[in-house]
C-alpha positions in Angstrom: 110.9 -173.3 -46.7 108.7 -176.5 -45.0 105.2 -176.8 -46.0 103.9 -175.4 -42.3 105.7 -172.3 -43.1 104.5 -172.0 -46.7 100.7 -172.5 -45.3 101.3 -169.6 -42.8 103.0 -167.3 -45.2 99.9 -168.2 -48.0 97.3 -167.6 -45.1 99.1 -164.1 -44.2 98.8 -163.2 -47.6 95.5 -164.3 -48.1 94.5 -162.0 -45.1 96.2 -158.9 -46.5 94.3 -159.6 -49.7 91.1 -160.0 -48.1 91.4 -156.8 -46.3 92.4 -154.8 -49.6 89.8 -156.3 -51.5 86.8 -155.5 -49.0 86.6 -151.8 -49.9 87.5 -152.8 -53.7 85.4 -155.6 -54.3 83.1 -156.2 -51.4 80.8 -153.2 -52.2 79.2 -151.8 -55.4 77.0 -149.1 -56.0 73.7 -149.7 -57.9 70.8 -147.5 -59.3 67.9 -147.7 -57.4 66.0 -144.8 -59.3 66.6 -142.7 -56.8 69.7 -142.3 -54.4 72.3 -144.6 -55.0 72.0 -148.1 -53.2 74.8 -150.3 -51.9 75.2 -154.1 -52.7 77.5 -156.4 -51.0 79.7 -158.9 -52.9 81.6 -160.6 -49.9 82.1 -163.9 -52.2 84.1 -161.9 -54.6 86.4 -161.1 -51.4 86.5 -164.6 -50.6 87.3 -165.7 -54.0 90.4 -163.0 -54.1 91.7 -164.3 -50.9 91.4 -168.1 -51.9 93.2 -167.0 -55.4 95.7 -165.1 -53.3 96.3 -168.3 -50.8 96.6 -170.8 -53.9 98.5 -168.3 -56.0 101.2 -167.7 -53.3 101.6 -171.6 -52.8 102.1 -171.9 -56.2 104.5 -169.0 -56.2 106.7 -170.4 -53.4 107.0 -173.7 -55.1 108.1 -172.6 -58.4 110.4 -169.9 -56.6 112.1 -173.2 -54.9 112.3 -174.8 -58.1 113.7 -172.0 -59.4 116.3 -171.6 -57.2 117.3 -175.5 -57.4 117.5 -175.2 -61.1 119.6 -172.3 -60.8 121.9 -173.9 -58.2 122.1 -176.9 -60.4 123.2 -174.8 -63.2 126.2 -173.2 -61.1 127.1 -176.5 -60.3 127.3 -177.6 -63.8 129.3 -174.5 -64.7 131.6 -174.7 -62.1 132.3 -178.6 -63.0 132.3 -177.6 -66.9 133.4 -173.9 -67.3 133.5 -174.3 -71.2 129.8 -175.4 -71.4 127.7 -173.0 -73.2 124.6 -171.6 -71.6 121.6 -173.7 -72.6 118.9 -170.8 -72.7 121.4 -168.7 -75.1 121.8 -171.5 -77.2 118.0 -171.7 -77.5 117.8 -167.7 -78.4 120.2 -168.2 -80.9 118.4 -171.1 -82.6 115.1 -168.9 -82.2 116.8 -166.2 -83.9 118.1 -168.3 -86.7 115.2 -170.7 -87.1 112.0 -169.4 -85.4 112.1 -166.1 -86.9 111.9 -167.1 -90.4 109.0 -169.1 -89.6 107.5 -166.3 -87.7 108.0 -164.0 -90.9 106.6 -166.9 -93.1 103.3 -167.1 -90.8 102.9 -163.6 -91.0 103.1 -163.0 -94.9 100.1 -165.9 -95.5 98.4 -165.0 -92.4 95.5 -162.7 -94.1 94.7 -165.9 -96.5 94.3 -168.4 -93.9 90.6 -169.9 -93.2 90.4 -168.2 -89.5 91.9 -164.6 -90.9 88.9 -162.5 -90.6 88.9 -158.7 -90.4 89.4 -158.8 -86.5 92.5 -161.2 -86.6 94.0 -159.1 -89.2 93.6 -155.7 -87.4 94.6 -157.1 -84.2 98.0 -158.6 -86.1 98.3 -155.1 -87.3 98.6 -153.7 -83.9 100.8 -156.8 -82.6 103.2 -155.9 -85.7 103.0 -151.9 -84.4 104.4 -153.1 -81.4 106.8 -155.6 -83.0 108.5 -152.7 -85.0 108.6 -150.3 -81.9 110.3 -153.3 -80.0 112.8 -153.6 -82.5 113.5 -150.0 -82.5 113.9 -149.7 -78.8 115.9 -152.6 -78.8 118.5 -150.7 -80.5 118.7 -148.3 -77.8 118.2 -150.7 -74.8 119.2 -154.1 -76.1 122.4 -153.0 -78.0 123.6 -149.9 -76.6 122.1 -150.8 -73.0 120.9 -147.2 -72.6 117.6 -147.5 -70.5 115.0 -145.2 -72.3 111.8 -145.0 -70.6 110.7 -141.9 -73.0 110.6 -143.8 -76.2 106.7 -143.1 -76.8 107.9 -139.3 -77.3 109.4 -140.3 -80.7 106.4 -142.6 -81.8 104.3 -139.2 -80.9 106.8 -136.9 -83.0 106.3 -139.3 -86.3 102.5 -139.4 -85.8 102.1 -135.8 -85.5 104.7 -135.0 -88.3 102.6 -136.8 -90.7 99.5 -135.2 -89.4 100.7 -131.7 -89.8 102.6 -132.4 -92.9 99.3 -133.8 -94.7 97.2 -131.0 -93.1 99.1 -128.0 -94.0 101.1 -128.8 -97.0 99.3 -131.9 -98.4 102.0 -134.4 -98.0 100.6 -138.1 -98.7 102.1 -141.0 -96.3 104.9 -141.9 -98.8 106.1 -138.6 -99.0 105.8 -137.8 -95.2 107.1 -141.4 -93.8 111.1 -140.3 -94.5 110.3 -137.1 -92.9 108.7 -138.4 -89.7 111.7 -140.7 -89.4 114.2 -137.6 -89.8 112.2 -135.5 -87.2 112.0 -138.2 -84.7 115.7 -138.9 -85.2 116.4 -135.2 -84.6 114.3 -135.2 -81.4 116.6 -138.4 -80.5 119.5 -136.3 -80.9 118.1 -133.5 -78.6 117.6 -136.3 -76.2 121.1 -137.6 -76.3 122.8 -134.4 -75.5 121.6 -134.3 -72.0 122.0 -137.7 -70.8 125.6 -137.9 -72.3 126.9 -138.4 -68.7 124.0 -140.2 -67.4 123.5 -143.8 -66.9 121.3 -146.2 -64.9 118.0 -144.9 -62.9 119.5 -141.5 -63.8 119.2 -141.9 -67.5 115.6 -143.4 -67.0 114.3 -140.5 -65.1 115.4 -138.2 -67.6 114.1 -140.1 -70.2 111.0 -140.6 -68.7 110.6 -136.9 -68.0 111.8 -136.3 -71.9 108.5 -138.5 -73.0 106.4 -136.7 -70.4 107.4 -133.1 -72.0 106.5 -134.1 -75.1 103.2 -135.3 -74.1 102.2 -131.8 -72.2 103.6 -129.9 -75.4 101.2 -131.6 -77.7 98.4 -131.4 -75.0 98.9 -127.7 -74.7 99.8 -126.3 -78.0 96.5 -126.2 -79.2 97.1 -124.2 -82.2 99.6 -126.5 -83.7 98.5 -130.0 -82.5 94.9 -129.3 -81.4 95.3 -130.1 -77.7 93.3 -132.9 -76.2 90.9 -132.6 -79.3 93.6 -134.0 -81.3 94.1 -134.2 -85.2 91.2 -135.7 -87.0 90.6 -136.5 -91.0 94.1 -137.7 -91.3 94.5 -139.0 -95.1 94.6 -143.0 -95.4 97.3 -144.5 -97.4 96.4 -145.8 -101.2 98.0 -148.5 -103.3 100.6 -146.3 -105.4 97.4 -143.8 -106.1 95.0 -146.2 -106.3 92.5 -145.4 -103.3 90.5 -148.1 -101.4 87.1 -146.6 -101.7 83.8 -147.8 -103.4 83.3 -144.5 -104.9 86.7 -142.9 -106.2 87.3 -139.4 -106.7 86.6 -138.4 -110.5 89.6 -139.0 -112.4 91.0 -141.9 -110.0 90.8 -145.7 -110.4 90.0 -147.4 -107.2 92.1 -150.3 -106.3 89.2 -153.0 -106.5 88.6 -151.8 -110.1 92.5 -151.9 -110.9 92.4 -155.7 -110.1 89.0 -156.3 -111.6 87.6 -157.6 -108.3 84.4 -156.6 -106.0 84.9 -154.0 -103.5 85.1 -155.0 -99.9 86.4 -153.0 -97.0 88.9 -155.2 -95.9 91.1 -154.8 -98.8 92.4 -151.8 -97.1 92.9 -153.7 -93.5 95.1 -156.1 -95.3 97.2 -153.4 -97.3 97.8 -151.7 -94.0 98.9 -155.0 -92.6 101.5 -156.0 -95.2 102.8 -151.9 -94.9 103.4 -152.2 -91.5 104.9 -156.0 -92.0 107.1 -154.4 -94.5 108.2 -151.6 -92.5 109.0 -154.1 -89.7 111.1 -156.5 -91.6 113.1 -153.3 -92.7 113.6 -152.5 -89.2 114.8 -155.9 -88.6 116.9 -156.4 -91.5 118.4 -152.9 -90.7 119.1 -153.8 -87.0 120.6 -157.0 -87.8 122.9 -155.5 -90.5 124.1 -152.7 -88.5 124.9 -154.7 -85.6 127.8 -156.1 -87.6 129.2 -152.8 -88.6 131.8 -150.6 -86.5 128.9 -148.5 -85.3 126.9 -151.7 -84.1 130.0 -153.1 -82.2 130.5 -149.7 -80.7 127.0 -150.0 -79.0 127.8 -153.4 -77.6 131.1 -151.9 -76.3 129.3 -149.4 -74.6 126.7 -151.7 -73.1 129.1 -154.3 -71.7 131.5 -151.4 -70.3 131.5 -147.6 -70.9 135.4 -147.4 -69.4 136.5 -150.1 -71.5 134.9 -148.4 -74.5 136.8 -145.1 -73.8 139.7 -147.1 -73.4 139.6 -148.6 -77.0 139.4 -145.1 -78.4 135.7 -145.4 -79.0 133.7 -141.8 -78.5 130.9 -142.5 -76.0 129.1 -139.2 -76.9 128.8 -140.2 -80.7 128.1 -143.7 -79.9 125.1 -142.9 -77.7 123.6 -140.0 -80.0 123.7 -142.5 -83.0 122.0 -145.3 -80.7 119.2 -142.6 -79.8 118.7 -141.1 -83.1 118.6 -144.6 -85.2 116.4 -146.2 -82.7 114.2 -143.1 -82.4 113.9 -143.2 -86.3 112.2 -146.1 -86.5 109.9 -145.1 -83.8 108.9 -142.1 -86.1 108.2 -144.5 -88.8 105.7 -146.5 -86.8 104.3 -143.4 -85.5 103.5 -142.2 -89.2 101.9 -145.3 -89.8 99.9 -145.1 -86.7 98.5 -142.0 -87.7 97.5 -143.2 -91.2 96.0 -146.2 -89.9 93.7 -144.4 -86.9 93.0 -141.3 -89.2 92.8 -139.5 -86.0 95.6 -139.0 -83.2 95.2 -137.2 -79.7 97.9 -137.3 -76.8 96.1 -139.8 -75.3 97.7 -142.2 -77.5 101.2 -141.6 -76.5 100.9 -141.7 -72.6 103.9 -143.3 -70.2 102.1 -146.6 -70.4 103.1 -146.9 -74.1 106.8 -146.6 -73.2 106.4 -149.3 -70.4 104.7 -151.9 -72.5 107.4 -151.1 -75.4 110.1 -151.7 -72.7 108.4 -154.4 -71.3 108.2 -156.2 -74.7 112.1 -155.7 -75.1 112.8 -156.9 -71.7 110.4 -160.1 -71.4 111.6 -161.1 -75.2 114.9 -160.9 -74.3 117.4 -158.0 -74.9 119.1 -158.8 -78.1 116.7 -161.4 -79.5 114.8 -160.5 -82.5 112.5 -163.6 -82.1 111.9 -163.1 -78.7 110.9 -159.4 -79.2 108.0 -161.0 -81.7 106.8 -163.6 -79.2 106.6 -160.9 -76.2 104.8 -158.2 -78.1 102.2 -160.8 -79.3 101.8 -162.1 -75.7 101.6 -158.5 -74.3 99.2 -157.7 -77.1 96.8 -160.8 -77.0 96.9 -161.2 -73.6 94.6 -158.0 -72.5 92.2 -158.9 -75.5 91.8 -162.2 -74.1 91.5 -160.9 -70.6 88.9 -158.2 -72.1 85.8 -160.7 -71.4 86.7 -160.6 -67.8 86.6 -156.6 -67.7 86.9 -156.4 -63.7 90.0 -158.6 -63.3 91.8 -157.5 -66.7 94.7 -155.8 -65.4 95.1 -158.3 -62.8 95.3 -161.1 -65.2 98.0 -159.0 -67.3 99.9 -158.1 -63.6 99.8 -161.8 -62.7 101.1 -162.9 -66.0 103.8 -160.3 -66.1 105.0 -161.4 -62.6 105.0 -165.2 -63.5 106.9 -164.4 -66.4 109.5 -162.4 -64.6 109.7 -165.4 -62.1 109.9 -168.1 -64.5 112.3 -166.3 -67.0 113.7 -163.1 -65.6 116.4 -162.5 -68.0 113.8 -162.7 -70.9 111.4 -165.4 -72.9 114.3 -165.9 -75.5 117.5 -164.5 -74.1 120.3 -164.1 -76.6 123.3 -161.9 -75.9 126.5 -162.5 -77.3 129.1 -160.4 -79.4 129.1 -160.0 -83.0 132.7 -161.1 -83.2 134.6 -163.8 -81.1 138.3 -163.1 -81.0 140.0 -166.7 -81.2 143.8 -167.6 -80.5 146.0 -167.6 -83.6 146.0 -171.1 -85.0 142.6 -172.1 -83.6 140.2 -173.5 -86.0 
């Protein structure tokens, strides 16, 4: 596309943006002490049109550069078919070297000079989404099953702990495995109706399952509390030592155990390391099970279900195990979320949460552990950074998503290769 055509296209986009922005940004209601008044903000409309004009020009330039790079890569691949994909190599190296560096940084983060209460608390939220992303990666990245209702298992884990603690007095460590089992059971329940579905049809059914769970939580008020949710959920202790300035009678507080002065940040740091431990268990489990026969069956199912059947693999059992194990880790994360918040309600488990978790898996690069960490950090911190621009917060978030998908449509650190490669006999 030549320069004149680009300018015309950008001008048309700016005109459309100005028309759409006029009723949304051009007028604002003001409190005059009586009837509401209306003020004009036509400068905002002009800024929006200018931003779209410049953004459209930059976008088209990036698209042209990307197309040229794709054509060059295609020519190189045609000239040298045995040459490995450069980005796949980067993704493989990231999983091998970048992920351990990330883990090391996460371990020392609370003790760094800039790590105050806000930083540690925000890092805890990032790790929750990292764990959810690694759990969903089993279903989407390894088994190739598009799941838009993953937040349902997250909700099952959270409500399982809340109800077990409220009615049976279970502590966090006692309820954690049960929350995972309940979520895995719901994963199997979801797996049975979708055994013969794939692609968009599978996505629609899983989306409906997530909404069914949320509506049940919203309407079953006698059990779940309905819209009011469940409050007063017990916080975890350090092996029976509570994080409290005034512990119950007969109990020793955490700070007294260590002989240090009480600080409210102790509980924040403990929760941070707790979710870090759960996330690392998820990562190690995923890396290990991927090399087992069930993990190879997931990859075979992802690549070609018909060929999977021809190899004698049972697709029914393969799908059910993927849904159950992925849901189990979602249940673990939900149990932690409940104990961290001390309050849960159906509003915490809407479809947007499933969309964010799926975006983390896709943007990070399906099958890449390090990519999911990078994407979770990006998608969690970006809205927080844009919070100062409250009016344009979601606009900035959407623009960042579009730019990432244009720049790296296959994910930030795409790494997708089989766990076993067959070599000819006698090859080194």
